[in-house]
mmCIF file as Biopython writes it, N, C-alpha, C and O atoms, coordinates in Angstrom:
data_model
#
loop_
_atom_site.group_PDB
_atom_site.id
_atom_site.type_symbol
_atom_site.label_atom_id
_atom_site.label_alt_id
_atom_site.label_comp_id
_atom_site.label_asym_id
_atom_site.label_entity_id
_atom_site.label_seq_id
_atom_site.pdbx_PDB_ins_code
_atom_site.Cartn_x
_atom_site.Cartn_y
_atom_site.Cartn_z
_atom_site.occupancy
_atom_site.B_iso_or_equiv
_atom_site.auth_seq_id
_atom_site.auth_asym_id
_atom_site.pdbx_PDB_model_num
ATOM 1   N N  . UNK A ? 1  ? 94.093  117.051 99.726  1.0 0.0 1  A 1 
ATOM 2   C CA . UNK A ? 1  ? 94.793  117.480 98.530  1.0 0.0 1  A 1 
ATOM 3   C C  . UNK A ? 1  ? 94.332  118.882 98.136  1.0 0.0 1  A 1 
ATOM 4   O O  . UNK A ? 1  ? 95.122  119.675 97.626  1.0 0.0 1  A 1 
ATOM 5   N N  . UNK A ? 2  ? 93.056  119.187 98.373  1.0 0.0 2  A 1 
ATOM 6   C CA . UNK A ? 2  ? 92.561  120.527 98.055  1.0 0.0 2  A 1 
ATOM 7   C C  . UNK A ? 2  ? 93.264  121.587 98.888  1.0 0.0 2  A 1 
ATOM 8   O O  . UNK A ? 2  ? 93.616  122.650 98.377  1.0 0.0 2  A 1 
ATOM 9   N N  . UNK A ? 3  ? 93.469  121.302 100.162 1.0 0.0 3  A 1 
ATOM 10  C CA . UNK A ? 3  ? 94.151  122.252 101.044 1.0 0.0 3  A 1 
ATOM 11  C C  . UNK A ? 3  ? 95.595  122.445 100.582 1.0 0.0 3  A 1 
ATOM 12  O O  . UNK A ? 3  ? 96.091  123.570 100.530 1.0 0.0 3  A 1 
ATOM 13  N N  . UNK A ? 4  ? 96.260  121.350 100.251 1.0 0.0 4  A 1 
ATOM 14  C CA . UNK A ? 4  ? 97.648  121.422 99.795  1.0 0.0 4  A 1 
ATOM 15  C C  . UNK A ? 4  ? 97.741  122.240 98.510  1.0 0.0 4  A 1 
ATOM 16  O O  . UNK A ? 4  ? 98.624  123.087 98.378  1.0 0.0 4  A 1 
ATOM 17  N N  . UNK A ? 5  ? 96.838  121.994 97.567  1.0 0.0 5  A 1 
ATOM 18  C CA . UNK A ? 5  ? 96.852  122.751 96.314  1.0 0.0 5  A 1 
ATOM 19  C C  . UNK A ? 5  ? 96.579  124.232 96.547  1.0 0.0 5  A 1 
ATOM 20  O O  . UNK A ? 5  ? 97.179  125.085 95.894  1.0 0.0 5  A 1 
ATOM 21  N N  . UNK A ? 6  ? 95.686  124.535 97.466  1.0 0.0 6  A 1 
ATOM 22  C CA . UNK A ? 6  ? 95.398  125.932 97.774  1.0 0.0 6  A 1 
ATOM 23  C C  . UNK A ? 6  ? 96.613  126.619 98.395  1.0 0.0 6  A 1 
ATOM 24  O O  . UNK A ? 6  ? 96.931  127.759 98.059  1.0 0.0 6  A 1 
ATOM 25  N N  . UNK A ? 7  ? 97.283  125.918 99.298  1.0 0.0 7  A 1 
ATOM 26  C CA . UNK A ? 7  ? 98.487  126.488 99.908  1.0 0.0 7  A 1 
ATOM 27  C C  . UNK A ? 7  ? 99.591  126.681 98.878  1.0 0.0 7  A 1 
ATOM 28  O O  . UNK A ? 7  ? 100.320 127.672 98.934  1.0 0.0 7  A 1 
ATOM 29  N N  . UNK A ? 8  ? 99.725  125.758 97.945  1.0 0.0 8  A 1 
ATOM 30  C CA . UNK A ? 8  ? 100.717 125.906 96.882  1.0 0.0 8  A 1 
ATOM 31  C C  . UNK A ? 8  ? 100.437 127.138 96.046  1.0 0.0 8  A 1 
ATOM 32  O O  . UNK A ? 8  ? 101.361 127.849 95.650  1.0 0.0 8  A 1 
ATOM 33  N N  . UNK A ? 9  ? 99.163  127.397 95.775  1.0 0.0 9  A 1 
ATOM 34  C CA . UNK A ? 9  ? 98.815  128.575 94.975  1.0 0.0 9  A 1 
ATOM 35  C C  . UNK A ? 9  ? 99.129  129.871 95.727  1.0 0.0 9  A 1 
ATOM 36  O O  . UNK A ? 9  ? 99.288  130.926 95.114  1.0 0.0 9  A 1 
ATOM 37  N N  . UNK A ? 10 ? 99.217  129.786 97.045  1.0 0.0 10 A 1 
ATOM 38  C CA . UNK A ? 10 ? 99.589  130.956 97.850  1.0 0.0 10 A 1 
ATOM 39  C C  . UNK A ? 10 ? 101.102 131.057 98.070  1.0 0.0 10 A 1 
ATOM 40  O O  . UNK A ? 10 ? 101.581 131.964 98.751  1.0 0.0 10 A 1 
ATOM 41  N N  . UNK A ? 11 ? 101.841 130.118 97.487  1.0 0.0 11 A 1 
ATOM 42  C CA . UNK A ? 11 ? 103.292 130.177 97.572  1.0 0.0 11 A 1 
ATOM 43  C C  . UNK A ? 11 ? 103.921 129.273 98.617  1.0 0.0 11 A 1 
ATOM 44  O O  . UNK A ? 11 ? 105.142 129.292 98.775  1.0 0.0 11 A 1 
ATOM 45  N N  . UNK A ? 12 ? 103.142 128.487 99.332  1.0 0.0 12 A 1 
ATOM 46  C CA . UNK A ? 12 ? 103.680 127.570 100.339 1.0 0.0 12 A 1 
ATOM 47  C C  . UNK A ? 12 ? 103.974 126.240 99.672  1.0 0.0 12 A 1 
ATOM 48  O O  . UNK A ? 12 ? 103.109 125.659 99.018  1.0 0.0 12 A 1 
ATOM 49  N N  . UNK A ? 13 ? 105.194 125.764 99.839  1.0 0.0 13 A 1 
ATOM 50  C CA . UNK A ? 13 ? 105.538 124.473 99.256  1.0 0.0 13 A 1 
ATOM 51  C C  . UNK A ? 13 ? 105.897 123.489 100.361 1.0 0.0 13 A 1 
ATOM 52  O O  . UNK A ? 13 ? 106.346 123.880 101.438 1.0 0.0 13 A 1 
ATOM 53  N N  . UNK A ? 14 ? 105.694 122.220 100.080 1.0 0.0 14 A 1 
ATOM 54  C CA . UNK A ? 14 ? 105.952 121.158 101.036 1.0 0.0 14 A 1 
ATOM 55  C C  . UNK A ? 14 ? 106.867 120.122 100.399 1.0 0.0 14 A 1 
ATOM 56  O O  . UNK A ? 14 ? 106.809 119.896 99.190  1.0 0.0 14 A 1 
ATOM 57  N N  . UNK A ? 15 ? 107.707 119.497 101.206 1.0 0.0 15 A 1 
ATOM 58  C CA . UNK A ? 15 ? 108.504 118.372 100.726 1.0 0.0 15 A 1 
ATOM 59  C C  . UNK A ? 15 ? 107.584 117.159 100.640 1.0 0.0 15 A 1 
ATOM 60  O O  . UNK A ? 15 ? 106.504 117.141 101.231 1.0 0.0 15 A 1 
ATOM 61  N N  . UNK A ? 16 ? 108.023 116.157 99.902  1.0 0.0 16 A 1 
ATOM 62  C CA . UNK A ? 16 ? 107.241 114.924 99.789  1.0 0.0 16 A 1 
ATOM 63  C C  . UNK A ? 16 ? 107.027 114.305 101.163 1.0 0.0 16 A 1 
ATOM 64  O O  . UNK A ? 16 ? 105.935 113.820 101.459 1.0 0.0 16 A 1 
ATOM 65  N N  . UNK A ? 17 ? 108.054 114.315 102.001 1.0 0.0 17 A 1 
ATOM 66  C CA . UNK A ? 17 ? 107.965 113.775 103.361 1.0 0.0 17 A 1 
ATOM 67  C C  . UNK A ? 17 ? 106.883 114.502 104.166 1.0 0.0 17 A 1 
ATOM 68  O O  . UNK A ? 17 ? 106.103 113.861 104.871 1.0 0.0 17 A 1 
ATOM 69  N N  . UNK A ? 18 ? 106.831 115.834 104.065 1.0 0.0 18 A 1 
ATOM 70  C CA . UNK A ? 18 ? 105.814 116.599 104.792 1.0 0.0 18 A 1 
ATOM 71  C C  . UNK A ? 18 ? 104.410 116.254 104.300 1.0 0.0 18 A 1 
ATOM 72  O O  . UNK A ? 18 ? 103.489 116.104 105.104 1.0 0.0 18 A 1 
ATOM 73  N N  . UNK A ? 19 ? 104.245 116.129 102.995 1.0 0.0 19 A 1 
ATOM 74  C CA . UNK A ? 19 ? 102.928 115.791 102.444 1.0 0.0 19 A 1 
ATOM 75  C C  . UNK A ? 19 ? 102.466 114.417 102.895 1.0 0.0 19 A 1 
ATOM 76  O O  . UNK A ? 19 ? 101.313 114.239 103.291 1.0 0.0 19 A 1 
ATOM 77  N N  . UNK A ? 20 ? 103.369 113.445 102.835 1.0 0.0 20 A 1 
ATOM 78  C CA . UNK A ? 20 ? 103.029 112.081 103.256 1.0 0.0 20 A 1 
ATOM 79  C C  . UNK A ? 20 ? 102.616 112.083 104.722 1.0 0.0 20 A 1 
ATOM 80  O O  . UNK A ? 20 ? 101.605 111.477 105.080 1.0 0.0 20 A 1 
ATOM 81  N N  . UNK A ? 21 ? 103.378 112.751 105.568 1.0 0.0 21 A 1 
ATOM 82  C CA . UNK A ? 21 ? 103.040 112.803 106.995 1.0 0.0 21 A 1 
ATOM 83  C C  . UNK A ? 21 ? 101.723 113.508 107.250 1.0 0.0 21 A 1 
ATOM 84  O O  . UNK A ? 21 ? 100.939 113.061 108.088 1.0 0.0 21 A 1 
ATOM 85  N N  . UNK A ? 22 ? 101.461 114.598 106.550 1.0 0.0 22 A 1 
ATOM 86  C CA . UNK A ? 22 ? 100.205 115.326 106.742 1.0 0.0 22 A 1 
ATOM 87  C C  . UNK A ? 22 ? 99.003  114.463 106.347 1.0 0.0 22 A 1 
ATOM 88  O O  . UNK A ? 22 ? 97.976  114.472 107.025 1.0 0.0 22 A 1 
ATOM 89  N N  . UNK A ? 23 ? 99.139  113.729 105.261 1.0 0.0 23 A 1 
ATOM 90  C CA . UNK A ? 23 ? 98.039  112.872 104.821 1.0 0.0 23 A 1 
ATOM 91  C C  . UNK A ? 23 ? 97.825  111.733 105.813 1.0 0.0 23 A 1 
ATOM 92  O O  . UNK A ? 23 ? 96.687  111.432 106.176 1.0 0.0 23 A 1 
ATOM 93  N N  . UNK A ? 24 ? 98.914  111.097 106.256 1.0 0.0 24 A 1 
ATOM 94  C CA . UNK A ? 24 ? 98.770  110.000 107.217 1.0 0.0 24 A 1 
ATOM 95  C C  . UNK A ? 24 ? 98.143  110.479 108.520 1.0 0.0 24 A 1 
ATOM 96  O O  . UNK A ? 24 ? 97.320  109.773 109.103 1.0 0.0 24 A 1 
ATOM 97  N N  . UNK A ? 25 ? 98.516  111.661 108.982 1.0 0.0 25 A 1 
ATOM 98  C CA . UNK A ? 25 ? 97.956  112.185 110.231 1.0 0.0 25 A 1 
ATOM 99  C C  . UNK A ? 25 ? 96.493  112.578 110.087 1.0 0.0 25 A 1 
ATOM 100 O O  . UNK A ? 25 ? 95.763  112.618 111.077 1.0 0.0 25 A 1 
ATOM 101 N N  . UNK A ? 26 ? 96.059  112.868 108.866 1.0 0.0 26 A 1 
ATOM 102 C CA . UNK A ? 26 ? 94.680  113.332 108.664 1.0 0.0 26 A 1 
ATOM 103 C C  . UNK A ? 26 ? 93.668  112.197 108.530 1.0 0.0 26 A 1 
ATOM 104 O O  . UNK A ? 26 ? 92.461  112.438 108.538 1.0 0.0 26 A 1 
ATOM 105 N N  . UNK A ? 27 ? 94.149  110.970 108.409 1.0 0.0 27 A 1 
ATOM 106 C CA . UNK A ? 27 ? 93.237  109.840 108.213 1.0 0.0 27 A 1 
ATOM 107 C C  . UNK A ? 27 ? 92.493  109.497 109.504 1.0 0.0 27 A 1 
ATOM 108 O O  . UNK A ? 27 ? 93.038  109.649 110.597 1.0 0.0 27 A 1 
ATOM 109 N N  . UNK A ? 28 ? 91.238  109.032 109.374 1.0 0.0 28 A 1 
ATOM 110 C CA . UNK A ? 28 ? 90.457  108.656 110.552 1.0 0.0 28 A 1 
ATOM 111 C C  . UNK A ? 28 ? 91.026  107.424 111.255 1.0 0.0 28 A 1 
ATOM 112 O O  . UNK A ? 28 ? 91.885  106.729 110.712 1.0 0.0 28 A 1 
ATOM 113 N N  . UNK A ? 29 ? 90.546  107.170 112.443 1.0 0.0 29 A 1 
ATOM 114 C CA . UNK A ? 29 ? 91.043  106.101 113.316 1.0 0.0 29 A 1 
ATOM 115 C C  . UNK A ? 29 ? 90.977  104.723 112.654 1.0 0.0 29 A 1 
ATOM 116 O O  . UNK A ? 29 ? 91.850  103.890 112.904 1.0 0.0 29 A 1 
ATOM 117 N N  . UNK A ? 30 ? 89.985  104.463 111.831 1.0 0.0 30 A 1 
ATOM 118 C CA . UNK A ? 30 ? 89.854  103.142 111.214 1.0 0.0 30 A 1 
ATOM 119 C C  . UNK A ? 30 ? 91.027  102.819 110.290 1.0 0.0 30 A 1 
ATOM 120 O O  . UNK A ? 30 ? 91.193  101.667 109.889 1.0 0.0 30 A 1 
ATOM 121 N N  . UNK A ? 31 ? 91.835  103.807 109.949 1.0 0.0 31 A 1 
ATOM 122 C CA . UNK A ? 31 ? 92.992  103.623 109.087 1.0 0.0 31 A 1 
ATOM 123 C C  . UNK A ? 31 ? 94.270  103.329 109.875 1.0 0.0 31 A 1 
ATOM 124 O O  . UNK A ? 31 ? 95.331  103.163 109.273 1.0 0.0 31 A 1 
ATOM 125 N N  . UNK A ? 32 ? 94.194  103.262 111.197 1.0 0.0 32 A 1 
ATOM 126 C CA . UNK A ? 32 ? 95.398  103.107 112.024 1.0 0.0 32 A 1 
ATOM 127 C C  . UNK A ? 32 ? 96.253  101.899 111.644 1.0 0.0 32 A 1 
ATOM 128 O O  . UNK A ? 32 ? 97.480  101.997 111.618 1.0 0.0 32 A 1 
ATOM 129 N N  . UNK A ? 33 ? 95.622  100.769 111.352 1.0 0.0 33 A 1 
ATOM 130 C CA . UNK A ? 33 ? 96.411  99.582  111.003 1.0 0.0 33 A 1 
ATOM 131 C C  . UNK A ? 33 ? 97.166  99.794  109.689 1.0 0.0 33 A 1 
ATOM 132 O O  . UNK A ? 33 ? 98.314  99.368  109.557 1.0 0.0 33 A 1 
ATOM 133 N N  . UNK A ? 34 ? 96.535  100.443 108.730 1.0 0.0 34 A 1 
ATOM 134 C CA . UNK A ? 34 ? 97.199  100.713 107.447 1.0 0.0 34 A 1 
ATOM 135 C C  . UNK A ? 34 ? 98.316  101.730 107.625 1.0 0.0 34 A 1 
ATOM 136 O O  . UNK A ? 34 ? 99.386  101.582 107.035 1.0 0.0 34 A 1 
ATOM 137 N N  . UNK A ? 35 ? 98.082  102.754 108.424 1.0 0.0 35 A 1 
ATOM 138 C CA . UNK A ? 35 ? 99.107  103.761 108.685 1.0 0.0 35 A 1 
ATOM 139 C C  . UNK A ? 35 ? 100.327 103.111 109.316 1.0 0.0 35 A 1 
ATOM 140 O O  . UNK A ? 35 ? 101.458 103.381 108.910 1.0 0.0 35 A 1 
ATOM 141 N N  . UNK A ? 36 ? 100.107 102.259 110.303 1.0 0.0 36 A 1 
ATOM 142 C CA . UNK A ? 36 ? 101.206 101.558 110.965 1.0 0.0 36 A 1 
ATOM 143 C C  . UNK A ? 36 ? 101.966 100.681 109.974 1.0 0.0 36 A 1 
ATOM 144 O O  . UNK A ? 36 ? 103.196 100.651 109.985 1.0 0.0 36 A 1 
ATOM 145 N N  . UNK A ? 37 ? 101.243 99.977  109.129 1.0 0.0 37 A 1 
ATOM 146 C CA . UNK A ? 37 ? 101.890 99.113  108.136 1.0 0.0 37 A 1 
ATOM 147 C C  . UNK A ? 37 ? 102.748 99.926  107.174 1.0 0.0 37 A 1 
ATOM 148 O O  . UNK A ? 37 ? 103.862 99.516  106.848 1.0 0.0 37 A 1 
ATOM 149 N N  . UNK A ? 38 ? 102.255 101.054 106.723 1.0 0.0 38 A 1 
ATOM 150 C CA . UNK A ? 38 ? 103.020 101.910 105.818 1.0 0.0 38 A 1 
ATOM 151 C C  . UNK A ? 38 ? 104.266 102.447 106.519 1.0 0.0 38 A 1 
ATOM 152 O O  . UNK A ? 38 ? 105.357 102.436 105.949 1.0 0.0 38 A 1 
ATOM 153 N N  . UNK A ? 39 ? 104.103 102.910 107.746 1.0 0.0 39 A 1 
ATOM 154 C CA . UNK A ? 39 ? 105.232 103.465 108.480 1.0 0.0 39 A 1 
ATOM 155 C C  . UNK A ? 39 ? 106.315 102.418 108.734 1.0 0.0 39 A 1 
ATOM 156 O O  . UNK A ? 39 ? 107.503 102.741 108.712 1.0 0.0 39 A 1 
ATOM 157 N N  . UNK A ? 40 ? 105.924 101.186 108.971 1.0 0.0 40 A 1 
ATOM 158 C CA . UNK A ? 40 ? 106.889 100.136 109.252 1.0 0.0 40 A 1 
ATOM 159 C C  . UNK A ? 40 ? 107.525 99.573  107.980 1.0 0.0 40 A 1 
ATOM 160 O O  . UNK A ? 40 ? 108.690 99.174  108.000 1.0 0.0 40 A 1 
ATOM 161 N N  . UNK A ? 41 ? 106.789 99.536  106.891 1.0 0.0 41 A 1 
ATOM 162 C CA . UNK A ? 41 ? 107.274 98.896  105.676 1.0 0.0 41 A 1 
ATOM 163 C C  . UNK A ? 41 ? 107.995 99.844  104.725 1.0 0.0 41 A 1 
ATOM 164 O O  . UNK A ? 41 ? 108.811 99.408  103.914 1.0 0.0 41 A 1 
ATOM 165 N N  . UNK A ? 42 ? 107.703 101.118 104.820 1.0 0.0 42 A 1 
ATOM 166 C CA . UNK A ? 42 ? 108.231 102.073 103.848 1.0 0.0 42 A 1 
ATOM 167 C C  . UNK A ? 42 ? 109.131 103.095 104.534 1.0 0.0 42 A 1 
ATOM 168 O O  . UNK A ? 42 ? 108.957 103.413 105.711 1.0 0.0 42 A 1 
ATOM 169 N N  . UNK A ? 43 ? 110.089 103.597 103.774 1.0 0.0 43 A 1 
ATOM 170 C CA . UNK A ? 43 ? 110.884 104.723 104.231 1.0 0.0 43 A 1 
ATOM 171 C C  . UNK A ? 43 ? 110.106 105.980 103.841 1.0 0.0 43 A 1 
ATOM 172 O O  . UNK A ? 43 ? 110.036 106.323 102.661 1.0 0.0 43 A 1 
ATOM 173 N N  . UNK A ? 44 ? 109.525 106.663 104.818 1.0 0.0 44 A 1 
ATOM 174 C CA . UNK A ? 44 ? 108.668 107.804 104.525 1.0 0.0 44 A 1 
ATOM 175 C C  . UNK A ? 44 ? 109.423 108.944 103.841 1.0 0.0 44 A 1 
ATOM 176 O O  . UNK A ? 44 ? 108.815 109.773 103.162 1.0 0.0 44 A 1 
ATOM 177 N N  . UNK A ? 45 ? 110.740 108.988 104.017 1.0 0.0 45 A 1 
ATOM 178 C CA . UNK A ? 45 ? 111.536 110.028 103.343 1.0 0.0 45 A 1 
ATOM 179 C C  . UNK A ? 45 ? 111.568 109.807 101.833 1.0 0.0 45 A 1 
ATOM 180 O O  . UNK A ? 45 ? 111.722 110.759 101.068 1.0 0.0 45 A 1 
ATOM 181 N N  . UNK A ? 46 ? 111.421 108.548 101.403 1.0 0.0 46 A 1 
ATOM 182 C CA . UNK A ? 46 ? 111.495 108.216 99.980  1.0 0.0 46 A 1 
ATOM 183 C C  . UNK A ? 46 ? 110.146 107.875 99.367  1.0 0.0 46 A 1 
ATOM 184 O O  . UNK A ? 46 ? 110.061 107.631 98.163  1.0 0.0 46 A 1 
ATOM 185 N N  . UNK A ? 47 ? 109.096 107.854 100.171 1.0 0.0 47 A 1 
ATOM 186 C CA . UNK A ? 47 ? 107.767 107.471 99.686  1.0 0.0 47 A 1 
ATOM 187 C C  . UNK A ? 47 ? 107.161 108.616 98.874  1.0 0.0 47 A 1 
ATOM 188 O O  . UNK A ? 47 ? 106.971 109.722 99.380  1.0 0.0 47 A 1 
ATOM 189 N N  . UNK A ? 48 ? 106.865 108.331 97.618  1.0 0.0 48 A 1 
ATOM 190 C CA . UNK A ? 48 ? 106.256 109.332 96.752  1.0 0.0 48 A 1 
ATOM 191 C C  . UNK A ? 48 ? 104.777 109.490 97.102  1.0 0.0 48 A 1 
ATOM 192 O O  . UNK A ? 48 ? 104.114 108.532 97.500  1.0 0.0 48 A 1 
ATOM 193 N N  . UNK A ? 49 ? 104.283 110.695 96.950  1.0 0.0 49 A 1 
ATOM 194 C CA . UNK A ? 49 ? 102.885 110.983 97.258  1.0 0.0 49 A 1 
ATOM 195 C C  . UNK A ? 49 ? 101.950 110.105 96.425  1.0 0.0 49 A 1 
ATOM 196 O O  . UNK A ? 49 ? 100.956 109.600 96.946  1.0 0.0 49 A 1 
ATOM 197 N N  . UNK A ? 50 ? 102.254 109.919 95.150  1.0 0.0 50 A 1 
ATOM 198 C CA . UNK A ? 50 ? 101.410 109.087 94.292  1.0 0.0 50 A 1 
ATOM 199 C C  . UNK A ? 50 ? 101.398 107.639 94.771  1.0 0.0 50 A 1 
ATOM 200 O O  . UNK A ? 50 ? 100.363 106.975 94.707  1.0 0.0 50 A 1 
ATOM 201 N N  . UNK A ? 51 ? 102.532 107.147 95.250  1.0 0.0 51 A 1 
ATOM 202 C CA . UNK A ? 51 ? 102.605 105.779 95.765  1.0 0.0 51 A 1 
ATOM 203 C C  . UNK A ? 51 ? 101.755 105.646 97.023  1.0 0.0 51 A 1 
ATOM 204 O O  . UNK A ? 51 ? 101.053 104.649 97.190  1.0 0.0 51 A 1 
ATOM 205 N N  . UNK A ? 52 ? 101.808 106.640 97.910  1.0 0.0 52 A 1 
ATOM 206 C CA . UNK A ? 52 ? 100.985 106.620 99.121  1.0 0.0 52 A 1 
ATOM 207 C C  . UNK A ? 52 ? 99.507  106.614 98.767  1.0 0.0 52 A 1 
ATOM 208 O O  . UNK A ? 52 ? 98.741  105.810 99.299  1.0 0.0 52 A 1 
ATOM 209 N N  . UNK A ? 53 ? 99.109  107.495 97.885  1.0 0.0 53 A 1 
ATOM 210 C CA . UNK A ? 53 ? 97.700  107.592 97.512  1.0 0.0 53 A 1 
ATOM 211 C C  . UNK A ? 53 ? 97.227  106.291 96.857  1.0 0.0 53 A 1 
ATOM 212 O O  . UNK A ? 53 ? 96.115  105.834 97.122  1.0 0.0 53 A 1 
ATOM 213 N N  . UNK A ? 54 ? 98.060  105.699 96.010  1.0 0.0 54 A 1 
ATOM 214 C CA . UNK A ? 54 ? 97.717  104.417 95.395  1.0 0.0 54 A 1 
ATOM 215 C C  . UNK A ? 54 ? 97.536  103.325 96.439  1.0 0.0 54 A 1 
ATOM 216 O O  . UNK A ? 54 ? 96.602  102.527 96.353  1.0 0.0 54 A 1 
ATOM 217 N N  . UNK A ? 55 ? 98.419  103.290 97.415  1.0 0.0 55 A 1 
ATOM 218 C CA . UNK A ? 55 ? 98.328  102.298 98.486  1.0 0.0 55 A 1 
ATOM 219 C C  . UNK A ? 55 ? 97.061  102.503 99.309  1.0 0.0 55 A 1 
ATOM 220 O O  . UNK A ? 55 ? 96.384  101.535 99.656  1.0 0.0 55 A 1 
ATOM 221 N N  . UNK A ? 56 ? 96.741  103.735 99.620  1.0 0.0 56 A 1 
ATOM 222 C CA . UNK A ? 56 ? 95.537  104.035 100.405 1.0 0.0 56 A 1 
ATOM 223 C C  . UNK A ? 56 ? 94.269  103.714 99.618  1.0 0.0 56 A 1 
ATOM 224 O O  . UNK A ? 56 ? 93.296  103.219 100.187 1.0 0.0 56 A 1 
ATOM 225 N N  . UNK A ? 57 ? 94.272  103.989 98.325  1.0 0.0 57 A 1 
ATOM 226 C CA . UNK A ? 57 ? 93.106  103.688 97.497  1.0 0.0 57 A 1 
ATOM 227 C C  . UNK A ? 57 ? 92.887  102.179 97.399  1.0 0.0 57 A 1 
ATOM 228 O O  . UNK A ? 57 ? 91.751  101.708 97.457  1.0 0.0 57 A 1 
ATOM 229 N N  . UNK A ? 58 ? 93.970  101.427 97.253  1.0 0.0 58 A 1 
ATOM 230 C CA . UNK A ? 58 ? 93.869  99.973  97.207  1.0 0.0 58 A 1 
ATOM 231 C C  . UNK A ? 58 ? 93.293  99.434  98.508  1.0 0.0 58 A 1 
ATOM 232 O O  . UNK A ? 58 ? 92.408  98.578  98.497  1.0 0.0 58 A 1 
ATOM 233 N N  . UNK A ? 59 ? 93.798  99.939  99.623  1.0 0.0 59 A 1 
ATOM 234 C CA . UNK A ? 59 ? 93.305  99.508  100.931 1.0 0.0 59 A 1 
ATOM 235 C C  . UNK A ? 59 ? 91.815  99.825  101.071 1.0 0.0 59 A 1 
ATOM 236 O O  . UNK A ? 59 ? 91.047  98.997  101.560 1.0 0.0 59 A 1 
ATOM 237 N N  . UNK A ? 60 ? 91.415  101.001 100.650 1.0 0.0 60 A 1 
ATOM 238 C CA . UNK A ? 60 ? 90.014  101.398 100.770 1.0 0.0 60 A 1 
ATOM 239 C C  . UNK A ? 60 ? 89.117  100.513 99.913  1.0 0.0 60 A 1 
ATOM 240 O O  . UNK A ? 60 ? 88.031  100.130 100.347 1.0 0.0 60 A 1 
ATOM 241 N N  . UNK A ? 61 ? 89.555  100.185 98.708  1.0 0.0 61 A 1 
ATOM 242 C CA . UNK A ? 61 ? 88.750  99.319  97.845  1.0 0.0 61 A 1 
ATOM 243 C C  . UNK A ? 61 ? 88.581  97.943  98.463  1.0 0.0 61 A 1 
ATOM 244 O O  . UNK A ? 61 ? 87.482  97.390  98.447  1.0 0.0 61 A 1 
ATOM 245 N N  . UNK A ? 62 ? 89.652  97.380  99.007  1.0 0.0 62 A 1 
ATOM 246 C CA . UNK A ? 62 ? 89.576  96.067  99.663  1.0 0.0 62 A 1 
ATOM 247 C C  . UNK A ? 62 ? 88.694  96.144  100.905 1.0 0.0 62 A 1 
ATOM 248 O O  . UNK A ? 62 ? 87.885  95.250  101.154 1.0 0.0 62 A 1 
ATOM 249 N N  . UNK A ? 63 ? 88.850  97.210  101.679 1.0 0.0 63 A 1 
ATOM 250 C CA . UNK A ? 63 ? 88.049  97.394  102.891 1.0 0.0 63 A 1 
ATOM 251 C C  . UNK A ? 63 ? 86.569  97.463  102.556 1.0 0.0 63 A 1 
ATOM 252 O O  . UNK A ? 63 ? 85.755  96.814  103.213 1.0 0.0 63 A 1 
ATOM 253 N N  . UNK A ? 64 ? 86.211  98.241  101.542 1.0 0.0 64 A 1 
ATOM 254 C CA . UNK A ? 64 ? 84.814  98.379  101.154 1.0 0.0 64 A 1 
ATOM 255 C C  . UNK A ? 64 ? 84.260  97.078  100.567 1.0 0.0 64 A 1 
ATOM 256 O O  . UNK A ? 64 ? 83.084  96.761  100.748 1.0 0.0 64 A 1 
ATOM 257 N N  . UNK A ? 65 ? 85.104  96.337  99.873  1.0 0.0 65 A 1 
ATOM 258 C CA . UNK A ? 65 ? 84.678  95.065  99.301  1.0 0.0 65 A 1 
ATOM 259 C C  . UNK A ? 65 ? 84.342  94.045  100.388 1.0 0.0 65 A 1 
ATOM 260 O O  . UNK A ? 65 ? 83.438  93.227  100.219 1.0 0.0 65 A 1 
ATOM 261 N N  . UNK A ? 66 ? 85.061  94.094  101.487 1.0 0.0 66 A 1 
ATOM 262 C CA . UNK A ? 66 ? 84.830  93.149  102.584 1.0 0.0 66 A 1 
ATOM 263 C C  . UNK A ? 66 ? 83.657  93.554  103.465 1.0 0.0 66 A 1 
ATOM 264 O O  . UNK A ? 66 ? 83.160  92.734  104.238 1.0 0.0 66 A 1 
ATOM 265 N N  . UNK A ? 67 ? 83.216  94.770  103.368 1.0 0.0 67 A 1 
ATOM 266 C CA . UNK A ? 67 ? 82.104  95.233  104.220 1.0 0.0 67 A 1 
ATOM 267 C C  . UNK A ? 67 ? 80.821  95.246  103.478 1.0 0.0 67 A 1 
ATOM 268 O O  . UNK A ? 67 ? 79.787  95.607  104.039 1.0 0.0 67 A 1 
#
C-alpha cells in the first residue's frame, strides 16, 4: 500500500482491478490457497480493494490463531 500511495503522489493511478492483482501477486507462497479461493469465488473486476484487504486480514487472523 505504501508503494501504491507513493506512485499515486507521483501521478500514477491504478484501476481497482490492477490494485487487487498487484496485491495478490505480491503475497508470499503460504497465501496460495487463499489467493486461489479469492480468484475462484470473486469477480476480480468488481472486487473492491477494501473488501480484498478485509478478506486477507481475516484469513491472517485465523491462520495465526491456529498456529
